[in-house]
C-alpha positions as protocol buffer text, in pm:
chain_id: "A"
residue {
  index: 1
  type: MET
  ca { x: 5221 y: 518 z: 2350 }
}
residue {
  index: 2
  type: ASN
  ca { x: 4883 y: 771 z: 2381 }
}
residue {
  index: 3
  type: ASN
  ca { x: 4685 y: 658 z: 2685 }
}
residue {
  index: 4
  type: SER
  ca { x: 4459 y: 1015 z: 2613 }
}
residue {
  index: 5
  type: THR
  ca { x: 4395 y: 947 z: 2278 }
}
residue {
  index: 6
  type: LEU
  ca { x: 4313 y: 608 z: 2316 }
}
residue {
  index: 7
  type: VAL
  ca { x: 4086 y: 649 z: 2597 }
}
residue {
  index: 8
  type: LEU
  ca { x: 3878 y: 973 z: 2417 }
}
residue {
  index: 9
  type: GLY
  ca { x: 3826 y: 734 z: 2153 }
}
residue {
  index: 10
  type: LEU
  ca { x: 3706 y: 471 z: 2389 }
}
residue {
  index: 11
  type: PHE
  ca { x: 3451 y: 671 z: 2555 }
}
residue {
  index: 12
  type: LEU
  ca { x: 3310 y: 853 z: 2264 }
}
residue {
  index: 13
  type: PHE
  ca { x: 3068 y: 537 z: 2301 }
}
residue {
  index: 14
  type: PHE
  ca { x: 2967 y: 619 z: 2626 }
}
residue {
  index: 15
  type: SER
  ca { x: 2956 y: 1003 z: 2601 }
}
residue {
  index: 16
  type: MET
  ca { x: 2698 y: 980 z: 2254 }
}
residue {
  index: 17
  type: THR
  ca { x: 2492 y: 700 z: 2481 }
}
residue {
  index: 18
  type: ASN
  ca { x: 2418 y: 923 z: 2758 }
}
residue {
  index: 19
  type: ILE
  ca { x: 2371 y: 1257 z: 2565 }
}
residue {
  index: 20
  type: TYR
  ca { x: 2081 y: 1077 z: 2362 }
}
residue {
  index: 21
  type: SER
  ca { x: 1984 y: 862 z: 2646 }
}
residue {
  index: 22
  type: GLN
  ca { x: 1904 y: 1111 z: 2815 }
}
residue {
  index: 23
  type: SER
  ca { x: 1786 y: 1443 z: 2650 }
}
residue {
  index: 24
  type: THR
  ca { x: 1586 y: 1556 z: 2288 }
}
residue {
  index: 25
  type: ASN
  ca { x: 1820 y: 1892 z: 2272 }
}
residue {
  index: 26
  type: GLU
  ca { x: 2004 y: 1876 z: 1980 }
}
residue {
  index: 27
  type: ASP
  ca { x: 2218 y: 2181 z: 2020 }
}
residue {
  index: 28
  type: LEU
  ca { x: 2315 y: 2064 z: 2347 }
}
residue {
  index: 29
  type: SER
  ca { x: 2438 y: 1709 z: 2197 }
}
residue {
  index: 30
  type: ASN
  ca { x: 2591 y: 1901 z: 1969 }
}
residue {
  index: 31
  type: ILE
  ca { x: 2848 y: 2080 z: 2205 }
}
residue {
  index: 32
  type: PHE
  ca { x: 2930 y: 1777 z: 2314 }
}
residue {
  index: 33
  type: LYS
  ca { x: 3030 y: 1643 z: 1965 }
}
residue {
  index: 34
  type: ASP
  ca { x: 3171 y: 1927 z: 1869 }
}
residue {
  index: 35
  type: ALA
  ca { x: 3412 y: 1926 z: 2147 }
}
residue {
  index: 36
  type: TYR
  ca { x: 3499 y: 1532 z: 2114 }
}
residue {
  index: 37
  type: LEU
  ca { x: 3613 y: 1613 z: 1758 }
}
residue {
  index: 38
  type: SER
  ca { x: 3805 y: 1948 z: 1882 }
}
residue {
  index: 39
  type: ALA
  ca { x: 4003 y: 1701 z: 2096 }
}
residue {
  index: 40
  type: GLU
  ca { x: 4031 y: 1447 z: 1846 }
}
residue {
  index: 41
  type: ASN
  ca { x: 4196 y: 1712 z: 1624 }
}
residue {
  index: 42
  type: GLN
  ca { x: 4423 y: 1847 z: 1933 }
}
residue {
  index: 43
  type: ASN
  ca { x: 4251 y: 2172 z: 1876 }
}
residue {
  index: 44
  type: TYR
  ca { x: 4245 y: 2139 z: 2307 }
}
residue {
  index: 45
  type: ASP
  ca { x: 4184 y: 2501 z: 2390 }
}
residue {
  index: 46
  type: GLN
  ca { x: 3867 y: 2482 z: 2172 }
}
residue {
  index: 47
  type: ALA
  ca { x: 3787 y: 2152 z: 2330 }
}
residue {
  index: 48
  type: ILE
  ca { x: 3819 y: 2278 z: 2630 }
}
residue {
  index: 49
  type: GLU
  ca { x: 3621 y: 2577 z: 2573 }
}
residue {
  index: 50
  type: LYS
  ca { x: 3334 y: 2335 z: 2443 }
}
residue {
  index: 51
  type: TYR
  ca { x: 3322 y: 2103 z: 2705 }
}
residue {
  index: 52
  type: SER
  ca { x: 3313 y: 2378 z: 2962 }
}
residue {
  index: 53
  type: ASN
  ca { x: 2992 y: 2533 z: 2786 }
}
residue {
  index: 54
  type: TYR
  ca { x: 2818 y: 2151 z: 2787 }
}
residue {
  index: 55
  type: ILE
  ca { x: 2895 y: 2121 z: 3126 }
}
residue {
  index: 56
  type: ASN
  ca { x: 2730 y: 2462 z: 3278 }
}
residue {
  index: 57
  type: LEU
  ca { x: 2428 y: 2345 z: 3018 }
}
residue {
  index: 58
  type: SER
  ca { x: 2371 y: 2004 z: 3095 }
}
residue {
  index: 59
  type: SER
  ca { x: 2166 y: 1909 z: 3400 }
}
residue {
  index: 60
  type: PHE
  ca { x: 2221 y: 1523 z: 3327 }
}
residue {
  index: 61
  type: GLU
  ca { x: 2530 y: 1421 z: 3567 }
}
residue {
  index: 62
  type: ASP
  ca { x: 2599 y: 1104 z: 3429 }
}
residue {
  index: 63
  type: SER
  ca { x: 2734 y: 1286 z: 3092 }
}
residue {
  index: 64
  type: VAL
  ca { x: 2866 y: 1598 z: 3280 }
}
residue {
  index: 65
  type: ALA
  ca { x: 3091 y: 1321 z: 3450 }
}
residue {
  index: 66
  type: ILE
  ca { x: 3208 y: 1211 z: 3108 }
}
residue {
  index: 67
  type: ALA
  ca { x: 3263 y: 1588 z: 3000 }
}
residue {
  index: 68
  type: PHE
  ca { x: 3422 y: 1634 z: 3306 }
}
residue {
  index: 69
  type: TYR
  ca { x: 3687 y: 1350 z: 3166 }
}
residue {
  index: 70
  type: ASN
  ca { x: 3703 y: 1426 z: 2863 }
}
residue {
  index: 71
  type: ARG
  ca { x: 3771 y: 1784 z: 2925 }
}
residue {
  index: 72
  type: GLY
  ca { x: 4077 y: 1667 z: 3184 }
}
residue {
  index: 73
  type: HIS
  ca { x: 4201 y: 1488 z: 2921 }
}
residue {
  index: 74
  type: SER
  ca { x: 4255 y: 1822 z: 2714 }
}
residue {
  index: 75
  type: TYR
  ca { x: 4408 y: 1986 z: 3013 }
}
residue {
  index: 76
  type: PHE
  ca { x: 4624 y: 1678 z: 3047 }
}
residue {
  index: 77
  type: ALA
  ca { x: 4705 y: 1676 z: 2644 }
}
residue {
  index: 78
  type: ILE
  ca { x: 4855 y: 2058 z: 2700 }
}
residue {
  index: 79
  type: SER
  ca { x: 5024 y: 1984 z: 3006 }
}
residue {
  index: 80
  type: ASN
  ca { x: 4795 y: 2204 z: 3248 }
}
residue {
  index: 81
  type: PHE
  ca { x: 4810 y: 1908 z: 3489 }
}
residue {
  index: 82
  type: GLN
  ca { x: 4661 y: 2121 z: 3773 }
}
residue {
  index: 83
  type: ASN
  ca { x: 4313 y: 2195 z: 3619 }
}
residue {
  index: 84
  type: ALA
  ca { x: 4336 y: 1808 z: 3474 }
}
residue {
  index: 85
  type: TYR
  ca { x: 4335 y: 1708 z: 3826 }
}
residue {
  index: 86
  type: ASP
  ca { x: 4071 y: 1908 z: 3891 }
}
residue {
  index: 87
  type: ASP
  ca { x: 3853 y: 1768 z: 3659 }
}
residue {
  index: 88
  type: PHE
  ca { x: 3914 y: 1409 z: 3670 }
}
residue {
  index: 89
  type: ASP
  ca { x: 3885 y: 1442 z: 4049 }
}
residue {
  index: 90
  type: THR
  ca { x: 3533 y: 1588 z: 3993 }
}
residue {
  index: 91
  type: THR
  ca { x: 3456 y: 1325 z: 3755 }
}
residue {
  index: 92
  type: ILE
  ca { x: 3511 y: 1072 z: 4039 }
}
residue {
  index: 93
  type: ALA
  ca { x: 3272 y: 1266 z: 4286 }
}
residue {
  index: 94
  type: ILE
  ca { x: 2975 y: 1269 z: 4007 }
}
residue {
  index: 95
  type: LEU
  ca { x: 3012 y: 887 z: 3989 }
}
residue {
  index: 96
  type: SER
  ca { x: 3056 y: 827 z: 4353 }
}
residue {
  index: 97
  type: ASN
  ca { x: 2707 y: 1008 z: 4411 }
}
residue {
  index: 98
  type: LEU
  ca { x: 2541 y: 805 z: 4104 }
}
residue {
  index: 99
  type: ASP
  ca { x: 2264 y: 557 z: 4164 }
}
residue {
  index: 100
  type: SER
  ca { x: 2415 y: 211 z: 4097 }
}
residue {
  index: 101
  type: LEU
  ca { x: 2244 y: 183 z: 3745 }
}
residue {
  index: 102
  type: LYS
  ca { x: 2410 y: 511 z: 3653 }
}
residue {
  index: 103
  type: LYS
  ca { x: 2771 y: 425 z: 3730 }
}
residue {
  index: 104
  type: ILE
  ca { x: 2997 y: 368 z: 3507 }
}
residue {
  index: 105
  type: PRO
  ca { x: 3295 y: 88 z: 3645 }
}
residue {
  index: 106
  type: ARG
  ca { x: 3559 y: 194 z: 3340 }
}
residue {
  index: 107
  type: LEU
  ca { x: 3504 y: 552 z: 3329 }
}
residue {
  index: 108
  type: THR
  ca { x: 3586 y: 580 z: 3730 }
}
residue {
  index: 109
  type: ALA
  ca { x: 3872 y: 338 z: 3702 }
}
residue {
  index: 110
  type: LEU
  ca { x: 3969 y: 548 z: 3403 }
}
residue {
  index: 111
  type: ALA
  ca { x: 3937 y: 909 z: 3619 }
}
residue {
  index: 112
  type: PHE
  ca { x: 4163 y: 731 z: 3897 }
}
residue {
  index: 113
  type: ASN
  ca { x: 4402 y: 611 z: 3653 }
}
residue {
  index: 114
  type: TYR
  ca { x: 4473 y: 954 z: 3487 }
}
residue {
  index: 115
  type: ARG
  ca { x: 4406 y: 1129 z: 3859 }
}
residue {
  index: 116
  type: GLY
  ca { x: 4730 y: 911 z: 3960 }
}
residue {
  index: 117
  type: LEU
  ca { x: 4903 y: 1042 z: 3604 }
}
residue {
  index: 118
  type: CYS
  ca { x: 4818 y: 1438 z: 3752 }
}
residue {
  index: 119
  type: CYS
  ca { x: 4954 y: 1350 z: 4058 }
}
residue {
  index: 120
  type: GLU
  ca { x: 5301 y: 1240 z: 3933 }
}
residue {
  index: 121
  type: ASN
  ca { x: 5318 y: 1552 z: 3738 }
}
residue {
  index: 122
  type: LEU
  ca { x: 5249 y: 1740 z: 4006 }
}
residue {
  index: 123
  type: GLY
  ca { x: 5545 y: 1547 z: 4236 }
}
residue {
  index: 124
  type: MET
  ca { x: 5299 y: 1382 z: 4440 }
}
residue {
  index: 125
  type: LEU
  ca { x: 5416 y: 1007 z: 4375 }
}
residue {
  index: 126
  type: ASP
  ca { x: 5236 y: 858 z: 4660 }
}
residue {
  index: 127
  type: GLU
  ca { x: 4918 y: 1020 z: 4576 }
}
residue {
  index: 128
  type: ALA
  ca { x: 4939 y: 876 z: 4229 }
}
residue {
  index: 129
  type: SER
  ca { x: 5007 y: 478 z: 4392 }
}
residue {
  index: 130
  type: ILE
  ca { x: 4686 y: 530 z: 4551 }
}
residue {
  index: 131
  type: ASP
  ca { x: 4475 y: 640 z: 4239 }
}
residue {
  index: 132
  type: PHE
  ca { x: 4680 y: 375 z: 4070 }
}
residue {
  index: 133
  type: PHE
  ca { x: 4552 y: 77 z: 4322 }
}
residue {
  index: 134
  type: ILE
  ca { x: 4180 y: 196 z: 4323 }
}
residue {
  index: 135
  type: ALA
  ca { x: 4127 y: 200 z: 3986 }
}
residue {
  index: 136
  type: GLN
  ca { x: 4251 y: -155 z: 3929 }
}
residue {
  index: 137
  type: LEU
  ca { x: 3959 y: -250 z: 4219 }
}
residue {
  index: 138
  type: SER
  ca { x: 3741 y: -6 z: 4003 }
}
residue {
  index: 139
  type: ASP
  ca { x: 3824 y: -234 z: 3681 }
}
residue {
  index: 140
  type: THR
  ca { x: 3995 y: -552 z: 3716 }
}
residue {
  index: 141
  type: THR
  ca { x: 4025 y: -571 z: 3327 }
}
residue {
  index: 142
  type: LEU
  ca { x: 4238 y: -255 z: 3269 }
}
residue {
  index: 143
  type: PHE
  ca { x: 4599 y: -302 z: 3205 }
}
residue {
  index: 144
  type: GLU
  ca { x: 4650 y: 105 z: 3229 }
}
residue {
  index: 145
  type: PRO
  ca { x: 4632 y: 157 z: 3571 }
}
residue {
  index: 146
  type: VAL
  ca { x: 4873 y: -130 z: 3633 }
}
residue {
  index: 147
  type: PHE
  ca { x: 5106 y: -38 z: 3388 }
}
residue {
  index: 148
  type: ASN
  ca { x: 5136 y: 337 z: 3557 }
}
residue {
  index: 149
  type: GLY
  ca { x: 5141 y: 173 z: 3933 }
}
residue {
  index: 150
  type: ALA
  ca { x: 5452 y: -34 z: 3789 }
}
residue {
  index: 151
  type: MET
  ca { x: 5586 y: 262 z: 3576 }
}
residue {
  index: 152
  type: ASN
  ca { x: 5552 y: 488 z: 3966 }
}
residue {
  index: 153
  type: CYS
  ca { x: 5733 y: 189 z: 4176 }
}
residue {
  index: 154
  type: GLU
  ca { x: 5987 y: 236 z: 3921 }
}
residue {
  index: 155
  type: ALA
  ca { x: 6056 y: 613 z: 3968 }
}
residue {
  index: 156
  type: ARG
  ca { x: 6029 y: 492 z: 4357 }
}
residue {
  index: 157
  type: GLU
  ca { x: 6271 y: 249 z: 4284 }
}
residue {
  index: 158
  type: VAL
  ca { x: 6087 y: -45 z: 4437 }
}
residue {
  index: 159
  type: TYR
  ca { x: 6226 y: -260 z: 4117 }
}
residue {
  index: 160
  type: ASP
  ca { x: 6131 y: -583 z: 4222 }
}
residue {
  index: 161
  type: THR
  ca { x: 5726 y: -505 z: 4243 }
}
residue {
  index: 162
  type: ALA
  ca { x: 5756 y: -335 z: 3947 }
}
residue {
  index: 163
  type: ILE
  ca { x: 5856 y: -605 z: 3761 }
}
residue {
  index: 164
  type: ASP
  ca { x: 5604 y: -774 z: 3891 }
}
residue {
  index: 165
  type: GLU
  ca { x: 5344 y: -547 z: 3783 }
}
residue {
  index: 166
  type: TYR
  ca { x: 5465 y: -487 z: 3451 }
}
residue {
  index: 167
  type: TYR
  ca { x: 5419 y: -877 z: 3410 }
}
residue {
  index: 168
  type: ARG
  ca { x: 5058 y: -808 z: 3571 }
}
residue {
  index: 169
  type: ALA
  ca { x: 4970 y: -564 z: 3318 }
}
residue {
  index: 170
  type: ILE
  ca { x: 5138 y: -743 z: 2995 }
}
residue {
  index: 171
  type: TYR
  ca { x: 4914 y: -1049 z: 3106 }
}
residue {
  index: 172
  type: LEU
  ca { x: 4572 y: -829 z: 3151 }
}
residue {
  index: 173
  type: ASN
  ca { x: 4690 y: -643 z: 2800 }
}
residue {
  index: 174
  type: LEU
  ca { x: 4715 y: -934 z: 2629 }
}
residue {
  index: 175
  type: LYS
  ca { x: 4374 y: -1077 z: 2734 }
}
residue {
  index: 176
  type: TYR
  ca { x: 4201 y: -781 z: 2757 }
}
residue {
  index: 177
  type: SER
  ca { x: 4334 y: -535 z: 2506 }
}
residue {
  index: 178
  type: ASN
  ca { x: 4599 y: -685 z: 2279 }
}
residue {
  index: 179
  type: ASP
  ca { x: 4733 y: -303 z: 2281 }
}
residue {
  index: 180
  type: ILE
  ca { x: 5090 y: -380 z: 2075 }
}
residue {
  index: 181
  type: ASP
  ca { x: 5275 y: -53 z: 2136 }
}
residue {
  index: 182
  type: ALA
  ca { x: 5203 y: -82 z: 2521 }
}
residue {
  index: 183
  type: LEU
  ca { x: 5290 y: -444 z: 2517 }
}
residue {
  index: 184
  type: LEU
  ca { x: 5651 y: -373 z: 2377 }
}
residue {
  index: 185
  type: HIS
  ca { x: 5676 y: -93 z: 2578 }
}
residue {
  index: 186
  type: MET
  ca { x: 5616 y: -284 z: 2912 }
}
residue {
  index: 187
  type: LEU
  ca { x: 5868 y: -582 z: 2803 }
}
residue {
  index: 188
  type: TYR
  ca { x: 6138 y: -303 z: 2690 }
}
residue {
  index: 189
  type: ARG
  ca { x: 6057 y: -193 z: 3051 }
}
residue {
  index: 190
  type: ALA
  ca { x: 6035 y: -517 z: 3230 }
}
residue {
  index: 191
  type: ALA
  ca { x: 6384 y: -632 z: 3046 }
}
residue {
  index: 192
  type: MET
  ca { x: 6559 y: -333 z: 3171 }
}
residue {
  index: 193
  type: LEU
  ca { x: 6477 y: -364 z: 3525 }
}
residue {
  index: 194
  type: SER
  ca { x: 6602 y: -718 z: 3506 }
}
residue {
  index: 195
  type: ARG
  ca { x: 6940 y: -598 z: 3378 }
}
residue {
  index: 196
  type: LYS
  ca { x: 6959 y: -345 z: 3668 }
}
residue {
  index: 197
  type: LEU
  ca { x: 6889 y: -594 z: 3922 }
}
residue {
  index: 198
  type: GLU
  ca { x: 7091 y: -845 z: 3704 }
}
residue {
  index: 199
  type: ASN
  ca { x: 6830 y: -1114 z: 3685 }
}
residue {
  index: 200
  type: TYR
  ca { x: 6985 y: -1164 z: 3310 }
}
residue {
  index: 201
  type: ASP
  ca { x: 6746 y: -1478 z: 3216 }
}
residue {
  index: 202
  type: ASN
  ca { x: 6431 y: -1304 z: 3248 }
}
residue {
  index: 203
  type: ALA
  ca { x: 6543 y: -1008 z: 3123 }
}
residue {
  index: 204
  type: ILE
  ca { x: 6679 y: -1218 z: 2820 }
}
residue {
  index: 205
  type: GLN
  ca { x: 6330 y: -1414 z: 2821 }
}
residue {
  index: 206
  type: ASP
  ca { x: 6175 y: -1043 z: 2797 }
}
residue {
  index: 207
  type: PHE
  ca { x: 6346 y: -901 z: 2457 }
}
residue {
  index: 208
  type: GLU
  ca { x: 6328 y: -1212 z: 2340 }
}
residue {
  index: 209
  type: MET
  ca { x: 5910 y: -1146 z: 2353 }
}
residue {
  index: 210
  type: TYR
  ca { x: 6001 y: -821 z: 2256 }
}
residue {
  index: 211
  type: LEU
  ca { x: 6162 y: -917 z: 1936 }
}
residue {
  index: 212
  type: SER
  ca { x: 5924 y: -1225 z: 1828 }
}
residue {
  index: 213
  type: ILE
  ca { x: 5661 y: -882 z: 1795 }
}
residue {
  index: 214
  type: ASP
  ca { x: 5910 y: -660 z: 1646 }
}
residue {
  index: 215
  type: SER
  ca { x: 6244 y: -823 z: 1516 }
}
residue {
  index: 216
  type: THR
  ca { x: 6379 y: -510 z: 1352 }
}
residue {
  index: 217
  type: ASN
  ca { x: 6451 y: -312 z: 1680 }
}
residue {
  index: 218
  type: VAL
  ca { x: 6790 y: -259 z: 1644 }
}
residue {
  index: 219
  type: ASP
  ca { x: 6801 y: -95 z: 2030 }
}
residue {
  index: 220
  type: VAL
  ca { x: 6666 y: -418 z: 2188 }
}
residue {
  index: 221
  type: ILE
  ca { x: 6893 y: -600 z: 2007 }
}
residue {
  index: 222
  type: ASN
  ca { x: 7198 y: -447 z: 2077 }
}
residue {
  index: 223
  type: LYS
  ca { x: 7037 y: -460 z: 2455 }
}
residue {
  index: 224
  type: LEU
  ca { x: 6982 y: -820 z: 2413 }
}
residue {
  index: 225
  type: GLY
  ca { x: 7341 y: -835 z: 2348 }
}
residue {
  index: 226
  type: ASN
  ca { x: 7475 y: -666 z: 2611 }
}
residue {
  index: 227
  type: THR
  ca { x: 7287 y: -882 z: 2852 }
}
residue {
  index: 228
  type: TYR
  ca { x: 7496 y: -1186 z: 2681 }
}
residue {
  index: 229
  type: ALA
  ca { x: 7822 y: -972 z: 2781 }
}
residue {
  index: 230
  type: SER
  ca { x: 7716 y: -933 z: 3076 }
}
residue {
  index: 231
  type: MET
  ca { x: 7675 y: -1297 z: 3123 }
}
residue {
  index: 232
  type: LYS
  ca { x: 8005 y: -1369 z: 2980 }
}
residue {
  index: 233
  type: ASN
  ca { x: 7860 y: -1499 z: 2691 }
}
residue {
  index: 234
  type: GLU
  ca { x: 8056 y: -1297 z: 2392 }
}
residue {
  index: 235
  type: GLU
  ca { x: 7974 y: -1546 z: 2141 }
}
residue {
  index: 236
  type: LYS
  ca { x: 7541 y: -1497 z: 2159 }
}
residue {
  index: 237
  type: ALA
  ca { x: 7639 y: -1099 z: 2192 }
}
residue {
  index: 238
  type: LEU
  ca { x: 7859 y: -1088 z: 1897 }
}
residue {
  index: 239
  type: SER
  ca { x: 7593 y: -1264 z: 1709 }
}
residue {
  index: 240
  type: CYS
  ca { x: 7312 y: -1008 z: 1819 }
}
residue {
  index: 241
  type: TYR
  ca { x: 7517 y: -685 z: 1777 }
}
residue {
  index: 242
  type: LEU
  ca { x: 7619 y: -791 z: 1416 }
}
residue {
  index: 243
  type: LYS
  ca { x: 7236 y: -887 z: 1350 }
}
residue {
  index: 244
  type: ALA
  ca { x: 7159 y: -515 z: 1477 }
}
residue {
  index: 245
  type: ILE
  ca { x: 7418 y: -413 z: 1224 }
}
residue {
  index: 246
  type: GLU
  ca { x: 7246 y: -577 z: 988 }
}
residue {
  index: 247
  type: TYR
  ca { x: 6958 y: -393 z: 1026 }
}
residue {
  index: 248
  type: ASN
  ca { x: 7107 y: -54 z: 1056 }
}
residue {
  index: 249
  type: PRO
  ca { x: 7498 y: -48 z: 1002 }
}
residue {
  index: 250
  type: ASN
  ca { x: 7527 y: 307 z: 1126 }
}
residue {
  index: 251
  type: PHE
  ca { x: 7420 y: 193 z: 1475 }
}
residue {
  index: 252
  type: GLN
  ca { x: 7711 y: 333 z: 1671 }
}
residue {
  index: 253
  type: ASP
  ca { x: 7634 y: 132 z: 1973 }
}
residue {
  index: 254
  type: ALA
  ca { x: 7614 y: -185 z: 1815 }
}
residue {
  index: 255
  type: VAL
  ca { x: 7897 y: -91 z: 1566 }
}
residue {
  index: 256
  type: PHE
  ca { x: 8154 y: -29 z: 1903 }
}
residue {
  index: 257
  type: ASN
  ca { x: 7978 y: -290 z: 2097 }
}
residue {
  index: 258
  type: THR
  ca { x: 8086 y: -552 z: 1797 }
}
residue {
  index: 259
  type: GLY
  ca { x: 8431 y: -457 z: 1808 }
}
residue {
  index: 260
  type: VAL
  ca { x: 8456 y: -486 z: 2153 }
}
residue {
  index: 261
  type: ALA
  ca { x: 8283 y: -853 z: 2107 }
}
residue {
  index: 262
  type: TYR
  ca { x: 8568 y: -936 z: 1905 }
}
residue {
  index: 263
  type: LEU
  ca { x: 8814 y: -780 z: 2154 }
}
residue {
  index: 264
  type: LYS
  ca { x: 8717 y: -1026 z: 2435 }
}
residue {
  index: 265
  type: LEU
  ca { x: 8712 y: -1316 z: 2168 }
}
residue {
  index: 266
  type: GLY
  ca { x: 9064 y: -1225 z: 2087 }
}
residue {
  index: 267
  type: ASP
  ca { x: 8971 y: -1127 z: 1741 }
}
residue {
  index: 268
  type: ASN
  ca { x: 9206 y: -817 z: 1748 }
}
residue {
  index: 269
  type: SER
  ca { x: 9187 y: -766 z: 1385 }
}
residue {
  index: 270
  type: LYS
  ca { x: 8822 y: -729 z: 1357 }
}
residue {
  index: 271
  type: SER
  ca { x: 8827 y: -553 z: 1674 }
}
residue {
  index: 272
  type: ILE
  ca { x: 8992 y: -275 z: 1551 }
}
residue {
  index: 273
  type: GLU
  ca { x: 8824 y: -273 z: 1227 }
}
residue {
  index: 274
  type: TYR
  ca { x: 8464 y: -219 z: 1393 }
}
residue {
  index: 275
  type: ILE
  ca { x: 8563 y: 8 z: 1611 }
}
residue {
  index: 276
  type: ARG
  ca { x: 8742 y: 249 z: 1371 }
}
residue {
  index: 277
  type: LYS
  ca { x: 8413 y: 252 z: 1194 }
}
residue {
  index: 278
  type: ALA
  ca { x: 8236 y: 352 z: 1533 }
}
residue {
  index: 279
  type: ILE
  ca { x: 8500 y: 623 z: 1537 }
}
residue {
  index: 280
  type: LYS
  ca { x: 8372 y: 759 z: 1196 }
}
residue {
  index: 281
  type: LEU
  ca { x: 8023 y: 772 z: 1290 }
}
residue {
  index: 282
  type: ASN
  ca { x: 8106 y: 927 z: 1615 }
}
residue {
  index: 283
  type: ASP
  ca { x: 8446 y: 1111 z: 1632 }
}
residue {
  index: 284
  type: LYS
  ca { x: 8349 y: 1248 z: 1966 }
}
residue {
  index: 285
  type: ASN
  ca { x: 8330 y: 981 z: 2187 }
}
residue {
  index: 286
  type: SER
  ca { x: 8667 y: 915 z: 2422 }
}
residue {
  index: 287
  type: ASP
  ca { x: 8540 y: 557 z: 2525 }
}
residue {
  index: 288
  type: TYR
  ca { x: 8576 y: 474 z: 2132 }
}
residue {
  index: 289
  type: TYR
  ca { x: 8969 y: 582 z: 2108 }
}
residue {
  index: 290
  type: LYS
  ca { x: 9022 y: 455 z: 2414 }
}
residue {
  index: 291
  type: THR
  ca { x: 8943 y: 67 z: 2327 }
}
residue {
  index: 292
  type: LEU
  ca { x: 9073 y: 126 z: 1967 }
}
residue {
  index: 293
  type: GLY
  ca { x: 9412 y: 207 z: 2169 }
}
residue {
  index: 294
  type: VAL
  ca { x: 9383 y: -71 z: 2387 }
}
residue {
  index: 295
  type: ALA
  ca { x: 9301 y: -321 z: 2064 }
}
residue {
  index: 296
  type: MET
  ca { x: 9611 y: -204 z: 1906 }
}
residue {
  index: 297
  type: LEU
  ca { x: 9802 y: -205 z: 2214 }
}
residue {
  index: 298
  type: ILE
  ca { x: 9680 y: -595 z: 2248 }
}
residue {
  index: 299
  type: SER
  ca { x: 9791 y: -625 z: 1887 }
}
residue {
  index: 300
  type: ASN
  ca { x: 10112 y: -526 z: 1886 }
}
residue {
  index: 301
  type: GLU
  ca { x: 10205 y: -712 z: 2167 }
}
residue {
  index: 302
  type: GLN
  ca { x: 10030 y: -1061 z: 2049 }
}
residue {
  index: 303
  type: ASP
  ca { x: 10064 y: -1014 z: 1696 }
}
residue {
  index: 304
  type: GLY
  ca { x: 10370 y: -772 z: 1631 }
}
residue {
  index: 305
  type: SER
  ca { x: 10172 y: -534 z: 1503 }
}
residue {
  index: 306
  type: VAL
  ca { x: 10287 y: -229 z: 1482 }
}
residue {
  index: 307
  type: TYR
  ca { x: 9966 y: 14 z: 1528 }
}
residue {
  index: 308
  type: ASP
  ca { x: 10058 y: 326 z: 1680 }
}
residue {
  index: 309
  type: PHE
  ca { x: 9849 y: 306 z: 2020 }
}
residue {
  index: 310
  type: CYS
  ca { x: 9960 y: 631 z: 2128 }
}
residue {
  index: 311
  type: TYR
  ca { x: 9776 y: 837 z: 1917 }
}
residue {
  index: 312
  type: GLN
  ca { x: 9439 y: 670 z: 2032 }
}
residue {
  index: 313
  type: PHE
  ca { x: 9547 y: 750 z: 2402 }
}
residue {
  index: 314
  type: GLU
  ca { x: 9652 y: 1126 z: 2301 }
}
residue {
  index: 315
  type: LYS
  ca { x: 9279 y: 1132 z: 2148 }
}
residue {
  index: 316
  type: THR
  ca { x: 9152 y: 1008 z: 2450 }
}
residue {
  index: 317
  type: CYS
  ca { x: 9350 y: 1231 z: 2640 }
}
residue {
  index: 318
  type: ASP
  ca { x: 9230 y: 1537 z: 2443 }
}
residue {
  index: 319
  type: PHE
  ca { x: 8884 y: 1458 z: 2638 }
}
residue {
  index: 320
  type: GLY
  ca { x: 9051 y: 1454 z: 2999 }
}
residue {
  index: 321
  type: ASP
  ca { x: 9122 y: 1114 z: 3022 }
}
residue {
  index: 322
  type: CYS
  ca { x: 9519 y: 1088 z: 3068 }
}
residue {
  index: 323
  type: GLU
  ca { x: 9549 y: 759 z: 3232 }
}
residue {
  index: 324
  type: TYR
  ca { x: 9624 y: 541 z: 2963 }
}
residue {
  index: 325
  type: LEU
  ca { x: 9849 y: 795 z: 2783 }
}
residue {
  index: 326
  type: ASN
  ca { x: 10095 y: 832 z: 3089 }
}
residue {
  index: 327
  type: GLN
  ca { x: 10052 y: 462 z: 3167 }
}
residue {
  index: 328
  type: TYR
  ca { x: 10203 y: 306 z: 2854 }
}
residue {
  index: 329
  type: CYS
  ca { x: 10324 y: 619 z: 2601 }
}
residue {
  index: 330
  type: PHE
  ca { x: 10565 y: 774 z: 2871 }
}
């Protein structure tokens, strides 16, 4: 999700309005427009130079605040987080001194939001959390600071709060923004955290909502299957894995998980078939050989098959795990 590009585009309107309403200096207006276009074209060094020129020449505080804000985005885009922080900080300071008629609450909120992102990149997680909170107070319709606050809580391992904040950000996004990419990302993060906390029903709900929007994401389908597997619902898990393989037959995680699901359901031949397919896709994964050896061993014991499970355990031992080889083959 590229918040930086989104906000630059959003604030072109505010930027141009301030320039044209307060200045008849065509050259000054063109400097700002050129800076904006340079940033849009990802010529960030050039954008920084032009925004700096505008800042030095303009005497209008509101449009200068916007120039600092946009220049901060250019610094942010090239990972110069300290200079970006300074520009967002300056934006906030200028806006706080404007009279009430000239204040732009959304710009204030976004400046706090992005200063918070700079704090995170500078290793100041607590300061970032405060900025995200102030951003939410400045504009209660924005989902971005709520989303970033959720990410901040997740980074600080405050997982229950993070999930609540993801849900709040999802609500704000649906009500005011309808940013589908952001919505999907938030649903994914909320689902993954619910899985981590073993709140499997909530995870399933979020994964399924994700798939109602993007039904072909094989990673999400596979993780939905993993969630069902964690609940010991192997039938539904298998259904998810097979669906993922329909969309991408070479998605090795789903292929291997299909083999594991068949093994748990007692279908040894199908299990061996799919785990062999997984090994063809990735012959460097010791778990694949180990699980194949187990499936072969069980099949030999239950069905009278004559699979060479010791060969699979030897392959596993080549990766440093010799437990099953020593237990079953010597």
